[in-house]
SETORSE-135530 format. One record per residue (C-alpha): x, y, z; residue in one letter. Coordinates in steps of 0.02 Angstrom, whole numbers, plus 32768, in hexadecimal, padded with zeros to 4 digits. Last residue first. Example, Ala and Ser with C-alpha at 12.3 -4.5 7.8 and 13.67 -1.06 7.14 Angstrom:
% SETORSE-135530
82AC7FCB8165S 82677F1F8186A 
***
This chain:
% SETORSE-135530
7CD77DAE8526F 7CC07E4B853FS 7C337EDD8511K 7C567FA28538V 7C04800D8596P 7BB0809C855CS 7BF6812D8530E 7C4681A48582Q 7C4A8254854BK 7CC982C3854AQ 7D5582428549A 7DDA821B85BDP 7E7382718584E 7EEF8207850BL 7F8C827E84D3R 7FDC824E840FV 8086826283DEI 80688200832EV 80EC81A182E0A 80C1811A827BK 8056818281FDS 80E481E181C2V 80958227812DP 810D82198097T 817982AC805EN 82048232802DS 829982968048D 826F829F8110D 81D182528145A 812B82BC8155V 80DE832F81BBK 809983AC8165D 7FFB8366814DL 7FF0833A8208P 7FAC8286823AV 7F2582A282B6L 7E7B82798230V 7ED681FA81E7N 7E9B81878289A 7E0C81548224E 7E5F8128818EP 7ED080C781E1F 7E9C80798286Y 7EED808B8331T 7F8A806B838EA 7FF980978435A 8098809E8456C 80F680DD8509G 8139802A852CR 811E7F8C847BA 80657F5D847ES 80147ECF84D4P 7F7A7F0584D8Y 7EFC7F708562A 7E837F9B84EAV 7E318054850DV 7D90808684B0R 7DA48133843AY 7D18819F8462N 7D46823D840AR 7DD48244838EL 7E2B82DF8387V 7EA68369832FR 7EA184128355Q 7F12848282ECA 7FB384E98349G 803B84D082E6D 8093846C8363D 805A83C48374H 8010834D83F1V 7F5F82EB83B3G 7EDE82C28428H 7E9582278444I 7DF7822984B0D 7DC681A5850AV 7D49813C8540Q 7D9780A885C5Q 7D9A7FE38593G 7E407FD285DAD 7E67805A866BE 7ED08101865DL 7F36815286EFS 7FB381738653L 8028810686B0E 7FC3809686E6A 7F94809C8607L 8029808F85F0D 80447FE48656E 7FA77F9D85E9P 80107FA6854EN 7F8F802D84E8V 7F257FEF843FF 7E9880728421V 7E0C806283E9V 7D7080A8837BH 7D6C7FFD82F7R 7CBF7FA28333G 7C767EF5832CK 7CE67E818369K 7DB77E9983A7I 7E307E1283CFG 7EB77E4A837CR 7EA57DBF82F8Y 7E067DD182D7R 7DFB7E9382A5D 7D547E9682A0D 7CDE7F2D8273F 7CC87EF581A7G 7CFC7EFD80E5Y 7D557FB38112I 7D947FE58081T 7E32807B808CT 7EC47FF7808CN 7E777F59807DF 7E077F368118Q 7DCC7EAF819ED 7E6A7E7A81E0H 7E807F2A8238S 7EDF7F9981D6R 7F7580128234M 7F8680B28261T 801580D982DDQ 801E81318391L 80A6818583EFI 8070819584ABL 805B824A8506T 8060827485BCA 810582A985BEA 816082DF850BP 81908239849BR 822282548443G 822F82138391I 82CD81B48363F 836882048319E 840C81A582E1L 846F820C8254G 848981AB81A8N 8525816D816EV 8512810E80D5T 854D80748079I 8537807C7FA0M 85377FFF7F49A 859780227EB8K 859C80597DE7G 85D781097E33T 852081817DF8P 84CB80ED7E40T 8483803F7DD2H 84CE7FDD7E25F 84F07F237DD9T 84F87EA57E3CR 84C37E2D7DB0S 84157DEE7DA5D 83E97E3E7E74R 843B7EDE7E7EP 841C7F037DB3G 835F7EC27D94N 83017EA47CF9P 824B7E867D08L 82117DDD7D10V 81A17D987C88F 80D97D447C76G 809E7CA17CD1G 80AA7C497C46D 80E97CB77B9BK 80757D367B67R 80BE7DC77BD6I 81507DAD7B73K 811E7DCE7ACAT 80B67E4F7AE3N 81407EAE7B38Y 81C47E967ABAD 82337F227B20Q 81F87F407BD3C 829B7F3F7C2EG 82A17FFD7C19E 81E7803D7BFAV 81E280AF7B58V 81DA80377AB6H 81937F917B14S 810580107B56I 80C5803B7AB4H 80AE7F897A7EE 80677F827B20R 7FF480097AE7I 7FCE7F9C7A49L 7FAE7F017A8CD 7F237F667ADDY 7EA47F757A61D 7E0D7FBA7A35K 7E4B80467AB0E 7EF180637A79F 7EC2806C79EBG 7E4C80F87A10P 7EC0814C7A61W 7F36812B79CBD 7FBF81A17A20A 8008823C79A7N 8029829D7A43T 7FBD83687A4EK 7F4182F379D3E 7EA2830A7A42G 7EC5833F7AE4I 7E35834C7B3FT 7DB082D77B05A 7E2782627AC1R 7E80824D7B53A 7DDA82387BB6L 7DA781B37B3ER 7E5381577B47C 7E4E816B7C03I 7D9381177C1AI 7DBC80907B9FA 7E3F80597BEFV 7DFD80707CB9E 7D7D7FDE7C3BS 7CC680327C17L 7C2D7FE47C57L 7BA67FE07BEEG 7B507F487C33P 7B6B7F237CE1A 7BCA7EAF7D42V 7C3A7EA37CBDP 7C397DDE7C99E 7CB57D657CF9I 7D547D2B7CDBV 7DCE7DC07CB5G 7E877D927C85F 7F047DCD7CEAS 7FB57DC97C8DP 80697DC47CF5H 81007E407D21V 817C7DE57D94A 81D87E917DEBC 81D87E357E9DV 814B7EB67ED4T 80E27E867E51D 80CF7EB97DA9E 800D7ECE7D52V 7FE27E957CA2S 7F4B7EB67C40V 7ECF7E3D7BE0F 7E547E6A7B50Q 7DBF7E007B02E 7DA17E3B7A4BG 7DDD7EC179D6S 7D357F1579EFT 7D5B7F157AB1Q 7D0E7E927B42R 7D607E967BDCD 7D1E7E127C4CV 7D2D7E377D1BE 7D817E0D7D9BT 7E087E997D81R 7D667F197D94G 7CF87F847D18M 7D0C80437D2AT 7C7E80B17D54P 7CB181587D43L 7C6081D77DDFI 7C6F82957DA1L 7C7683357E1BA 7C4884017E07E 7C7684647E9CK 7CEE84027EE8G 7CF183517F47V 7CE683017FE2V 7C6C827E7FC5A 7C9B820A7F41H 7D4582057F98S 7CF181B58025R 7CE281257FC2N 7C6080E47F37L 7C9180537ED7K 7CDE800D7E34T 7D2A80B47E26S 7D7E81677DB1I 7D5181F97E0DQ 7D44829E7DE1V 7D5683437E43T 7D2B83E07DE3M 7D66848E7E1FD 7DB084597ED0T 7DAD84CB7F68G 7D5C84247FA6H 7DDF83A97FA3M 7E3284318001A 7DC48424809BA 7DC283608099E 7E96836A808DA 7E9283E0811AA 7DF98369817DN 7E4E82DF816CT 7F0582EE8196D 7F67826C8143A 7F31822A8096I 7EBC818380ABA 7E1781C48085G 7E3B823F8023V 7E9381F37FBDL 7E2C81697FA1N 7E5E80F57F0AG 7E0E80E07E53G 7E5A81687DABL 7E5981E47E1EA 7E4782947DD1M 7E54835C7E15F 7E3E84047DDEF 7E5C84977E19K 7F0084717E5AI 7F6285137E99G 7EE485677F0DG 7F3685567FB5D 7EFD84CD7FEBR 7EE4847A7F43M 7FB284827F51S 7FA884377FFBQ 7F4883A37FD0I 7FB0838E7F41T 806083997F93K 802C83097FFCV 7FFB82AA7F7DA 809C82C47F04D 8098836D7E9BV 80D283747DDFG 819883937DB7H 81CA84017D30D 81E283D07C7FI 815283A17C13P 815383277B8FP 8184836E7AEDE 8112830B7A70F 8128829579E8G 80EC81FF7A30F 8174818A7A46E 81FC81FF7A62K 81AC82627AD4G 818E81C67B49L 824F819E7B21A 828D82437B62D 820182467BF6M 8272817B7C34F 82FF81BE7C14S 82D2823B7C76Q 82AD81FE7D29P 81E481F27D36M 81D282917DDAQ 8114828F7DF0E 80FA81E77DEAW 80A3815E7D78I 8104813C7CEAG 80FC80927CB5M 8164804D7D4FT 811C80AB7DC4R 8081805D7DA6D 80A67FB17DA5G 80F57FD67E3EQ 80437FF67E91V 80057F607E4DN 7FB77EFB7ECFS 7FB07F587F53H 80127F457FF8G 80D07F4C7FA9R 81417ED97FFAI 81D67F15801CP 82607E8A7FE9C 831F7EBA800FA 839E7E407FE9G 83C37D748000A 839E7CC17FD5G 83F97CB97F51P 847F7D287F18K 847E7DF67EF1G 845D7E337FA2I 84B07E06802BN 855D7E128034G 85807E2280D1R 858C7EDF8101L 85107F148064L 846B7EA780C4L 84907F31817BL 84A77FCB8111N 84187FAC809AI 83BE7F9E8124I 83F7803B8165E 83D8809A80CAK 8313804F80FAI 833680A681A3T 83708155812CA 82DF815D80D1V 825C813A8164A 82A081B281DCK 821C821C81E3K 819D81888207H 813381298169Q 819480BC8105T 81CF803881A5I 813980098200G 80EB80168131M 814F7F82810AA 81ED7F1B8116W 824A7E8F80D5T 83067E7580F7I 833C7DD480A2I 83C57D7B80E9V 84657CF78099R 84E97CA880EEE 84947CBD81B2A 85007CA2824BK 85227D6B824CL 84617D978236Y 844C7D1682A2R 84B27D4C8330A 848E7E018310A 83DB7DF38338L 84197DB183E3E 84847E428406D 83E37E9B83EEI 83817E44845AE 83F67E3984D4D 841C7ED684E6I 83817EFB8529R 82F47F6984A8L 828C7FF884B5G 82DC803A840ET 82FC80CD8413A 832980EB84CDE 8394803484B3L 83ED809F8423V 840F8134847EA 847080B9850AG 84B780828490E 85028124842FD 855080F48382L 85F381218376E 864C80AC8335A 85C780AD82B7L 85F581448254H 86938114824FL 866C806781F9T 85EA80C28185F 8683813E814CE 86E080AD812CE 8667803980CFL 863D80A68063G 863380647FAFE 85F57FD07F63C 86047F547EEAH 86C77F0E7ED6E 87227F267F74D 86697EEF7FDFL 862A7E517F92F 86F97E187F97Q 86FB7E698048R 86597DE68066D 86627E30811EL 86787DAF81C3V 871C7D4981B3T 879F7DA8815FG 87C07E0C8209P 87947DAF82B9N 87647E2E8338E 875B7EB482A8A 86FB7E4D8247E 86787E3B82E0A 866E7EFD8330D 86587F128258L 85B67E8E826DV 857D7EE78317R 85947F9082DDK 85127F498261S 849F7F0582DEV 84967FB38335A 846E80148299Q 83D27F9D826BL 839A7FBC8318L 83B0807F8320A 8355808B828BM 82BC801A82C2D 82A280888351G 821C80F68303G 819180988362L 81D3803383DBR 82197F8883C6I 81A67EF183FEQ 82457E7483C0I 81F67DC583B2F 82757D378383Q 826A7C90832DD 81D87CCF82DAA 81627C558269I 810D7BC982D2E 80C67B658258T 801E7B018272G 7FDF7AB48309H 7F7E7A3D82AFG 7ECF7A098269I 7EB77A9681E5I 7F5A7AD681D6G 7FD67A4C81F2K 7F6179E68159V 7F8B7A5680F4Q 7F3C7ACC807EQ 7EE77B35810BP 7FAD7B748141N 7F997B8B81EEK 801F7C1F821AY 805B7C3682B8R 80B47CE68321R 80C57D578292L 801A7D428248G 7FDD7D5282E9A 80277E0E82F7E 808D7E4E8395P 808E7EEA839BL 81247F788397P 816B7F17830FN 82117EBB82E2V 81DF7DF382A5A 82A37D888294V 82797D018236I 82ED7C4E822BE 82FB7BF98182A 82FA7B3B8183G 82B87AFF80E7N 820E7ADE814FD 822F7B88818BK 824A7BD180E3A 819F7B7880B2E 814A7BBA8117E 81827C6A8118L 815A7C578051A 80977C2C808FT 807B7CBC8109L 809E7D208070M 7FFB7CEC802ER 7FB77D7480C6P 7FF27E08807FS 7F8B7E9B80E0N 7F3A7E45816CT 7FB47D918196G 804F7E168157P 805A7E9081DEN 80F07ED481ACQ 81647F588212G 81F27EE981E0M 820B7E4881C2I 82BF7DF981CFI 82E77D638188I 83717CE8819EL 83B67C5E8130D 836A7C7A8089A 83417C077FFFK 827A7BED800EG 82557CAD8025F 82DF7CCA7F83D 82557C517F17D 81E27CF07F0FY 826F7D637EB1A 82DD7DE27F24I 83397E8F7EFFT 829C7EF67F20S 82827F8A7EC6K 82B180507ECCG 8351801C7E65I 83F0806D7E70G 843D80037EFFI 846880AA7F7CT 840581407F17P 837880D67ED6D 835480577F79L 833E81097FE3A 82C081657F83R 826480D87F53G 825680977FE6T 821181418032S 818A81287FA8E 814080A17FE3H 80A380CD803FC 8057816B8026M 80BE81A87F8DN 809880F77F5CS 7FCF81237F48C 800881937EB0D 802482487E8AP 802382777DBAL 803683407DADN 80B883147D28N 8046839A7CA5T 803783AE7C25G 7F89836A7BC7Y 800082E37B7BG 805882CE7C3CR 7FBE82B77C5EA 7F78823D7BD4F 802A81DB7BBFL 7FF881C87C7FQ 7F5181857C75Y 7F9581157BE3A 801880D67C44F 7FAE80B37CC9A 7F28805D7C87A 7F967FD37C33E 800B7FB77CD0N 7F5E7F7B7D30S 7EFB801B7D9CA 7EEA7FBD7E47R 7F9580217EA2G 7F3180C77E95S 7F4881557E2CT 7F3E82147E43Y 7F2182907D9BF 7F4583507DE1V 7F1C83DA7D77A 7F49849C7D8BE 7FE084597D5CN 7F8384587CA2P 7F8F852D7C9FS 7F0785997CA7E 7E7285247C9AL 7DFF851C7C20S 7E2A847E7BD3N 7E2684207C68L 7D7E84647C5EK 7D4584337BC3N 7D9483847BB3G 7D44836D7C53V 7C8F838A7C10I 7C91834C7B8DA 7CD8829C7BBFF 7C50829A7C38V 7BC082BC7B99K 7C09823F7B38D 7BEE81D07BD4W 7B3A82007BE2S 7AF982457C8DI 7ABE82027D32P 7A9582837DBAR 7B1382B37E6EY 7AA883137ECFH 7ACD83AA7F3ED 7AD184367EBAE 7B4084D97E98G 7BAA84997E07A 7B6983F67DC8P 7B8083547DF7K 7B8982C77D7FY 7B6382077D6EV 7BD081937CF6P 7B5D80EC7D11E 7B8680357D63T 7BD380567E14L 7BC57F9D7E72R 7B847FB57F19G 7B627FFD7FABQ 7BB37F908018T 7C4E800C7FF0G 7BDC80C38027L 7BAD805E80D5W 7C76802180FEY 7CAD80DA80EDE 7C1B810A815ES 7BB681968125R 7B9E8245814ET 7BF5828680AEL 7B8F82118056L 7AE3828580A0D 7B228321804DS 7B5A82D77F9CV 7A9982CD7FB5S 7A53821C7FAFH 798C81F77F82E 79A2822C7EC9A 7A7E81C67EAFW 7A1981307EE6F 79A6812B7E5CS 7A0E81087DECS 7A2880697E38S 7AE1802F7E98V 7B077F917E61V 7B157EC97ECEI 7B407E577E77P 7BF47E527ED2T 7C967E337E6AA 7CEF7EBC7EADE 7CE57EA17F71W 7CD07DE27F5FT 7D7F7E147F0DV 7DD47E657F8AA 7D817DEE801AK 7DD47D5A7FBEA 7E5A7DAE7FB8G 7E6F7DE7806DN 7E4F7D278094E 7ED87CE28038C 7ED97CB57F6CF 7F3B7C387F15E 7EBD7BBD7F2DF 7ED27B227EABA 7F9E7B3A7ED7K 801B7B917E60R 80B77B4D7E2AH 81347BFC7DE2D 80F07C417E9DP 80997CE57E92D 80EB7D807ED5P 808C7DE27F6BW 80397E817F16A 7F957E997F79C 7EE17E817F7DS 7EAD7EBF7EB7M 7EE57DF97E9AC 7F237DD77DFBD 7EA57D7F7D6CF 7E837CDB7D1DG 7EFF7C6E7CADD 7F917C757D0AK 7F447C707DABQ 7F467CE77E5BN 7E727CDD7E52L 7E317C627DC5S 7DF97BF97E1DL 7DBB7C7A7EADM 7D5A7CDA7E33T 7CE57C477DD6K 7CC57BE77E5ER 7C937C8C7ED5T 7C317CC77E35R 7BDE7BFB7E2FD 7BB07BFB7EDAV 7B577C967F0EG 7BB47D5F7F03M 7B857D9E7FB7D 7B567D00801FK 7BD17C997FAAI 7C6F7D1C7FD3A 7C317D3D8080P 7C3A7C7480B0I 7CD57C678049M 7D657CD08085S 7D3B7CDB813FH 7D107C15814AL 7DB67BF280EFV 7E1D7C828165G 7DB37C1B8207P 7DF47B7A81B8M 7EB87BA681E1G 7EF47C6F81B4A 7F4D7CAC8256A 7F957C868300W 7FAD7CC883A5D 7EFB7D0A83A6K 7ED07DA08427P 7E607D9984BBK 7DA47DF9849EG 7D7B7EA08485V 7CCA7EA48465E 7C777F53841CI 7BC27F6C8408D 7BD78032846BS 7C21806883D5D 7B8A8039835FQ 7B7E7FAC82F2P 7B5F7FCE8240E 7AB17FA281F3N 7AC27FC2812BV 7A297F9E80B9P 7A357F5F801EP 7A847FA87F6FN 7A1D7F3E7EC5E 7A4E7E8E7E8FR 7A947E6A7E00M 7A727DB87DB1M 
***
């Protein structure tokens, strides 16, 4: 039953309550925080259908993260955040037709991300003409005519950008990139540009593939798992089950992070008795509370200790056979680390020597090691070099290409990896472009396109006139919020393909369109029958996803249908793609994928196998490295870390427990002890004393940069928190305003959201005292 958008009450900053952080994650509170809102918002029957189908082989893939599924599924293969994501999408609340007359675009600009999202599902296309301040409902036929006419009026295809989020399926992503390239541009930025771009830039030249080199089962076979710059308790909670299984099998786990996170301390598995009434499982055997940006120095220090141990006992430490047969660069690397300055390492990391020695001893003892990482590594200036150091350390003892060992970047969005496999990248290799052109009878564009940061820069400079987004919330996710929004406002037209409202629907060009689409939870019926889609998880497993509930409203189109009709209206017969056939039967898209995408041969047969199939992975499967030399590359990287001027802190942005990317589910961060608010900044008590600030004080957070721009967050509540010395943290996306657009990681161009130099000053206007409990 559809329900129209309800009123929404949001807490005020003066309502913020600060309590003691949790030292464990999940358990019964996780179940209650999953199911109570689901039943309240969706009802018992809708909740039952969705939750029992989530991550099941005959169900739909969770949209909240890319964590892989085990071969043997449990009855409840979801976590708290997955349940929240399903509730958010599958809600029966819809945006009414009258909403658009009641709320101007100017009014939407004043609303929070939370308010926008809680208005409900979008069910009809709407259009804001140039010079007007309201969207108004229009027909689908008019939508496609407006977009086609606009695109065909541009002076160059490179004046258009086709952005993608990780929620798109493989089928939609493949069709979307074909549409863009058939139109004539490689301007295909995606959300990966802002998260794991650094990973691909590091892994491709060193091991020949920009993906994880492990399978799900490797966690249970590892002797040591090192988790770097990651908070699985909030961002990929199902990973905690794999870590628990690894611990049960005797593995040691080391957490490397500036903040102590509940999910890295103790896990209470709600599907086990010990997780309900017992103590749960202690996760981290060692917590290394590293200074922001110090990971590269730590990795080099551990590698040096490995090399020193080999020098003391030749032939007993390094995997000489593996290194001789499969690697290059060891001699240069050894000479480079011989000069490593231990004092610089301690300054960069903020650690003691005994902490580094302990990690090195664990690594030397373990025969099978996995290193995982996420945005705490990738969003630094030296992120690419840091990930190369992860590979260096793994290679020294042959920890790639054997059971229980390997490199494992943890993707935070459900199909961001699959989108890249399907061609969503502004710099796809020539082999892909040649295959695409041959398959569809056209010459794909040659010039590389723009990434997310360059998109905003080009908009700012007048080069991009048209912006389309397949999902996502670019202005909410990208750095330098004010600059990004000004740039987006300067475009001629913005088009958003979305399930729900977000900030990007309010920050628009002269003309703007919102195209509602079906969610992954919903049954997709086309003229040939019910369709399914496919996705790729973080360990290269590709599996089908089937919608299980009726669409929230009649007339909704699938992502594939919208893309195919846009392509027909815009490029017609410039390629030999059968757009009507693609919309009718997704098997036809998959047949073309099997001819174009490496590793996807016989796609339609393999995707119908129980659980799907796994893409080939040279390093994992056969210790084959598709680098220019055919070997894994041990690299030399100059040590660099973040300097901190006097009276400043290094700030990282992060998620609260009550959000997914830019989607805000609520105002609590249960594990960190925050309730009823998000405008807080976490600071070490010793740093507060040094800065003459007090716990609970209201401060303004000033970005300290050399470009002369004023970047400030006003009236934030200071929370004394056991963060690493000299470091602070606050929530994304609000803090994006502090990150300059041109402050990016070397080689990957990813915004350095984990390394923002800030100055805290007493707020110009003090709010009422906050509550404590």
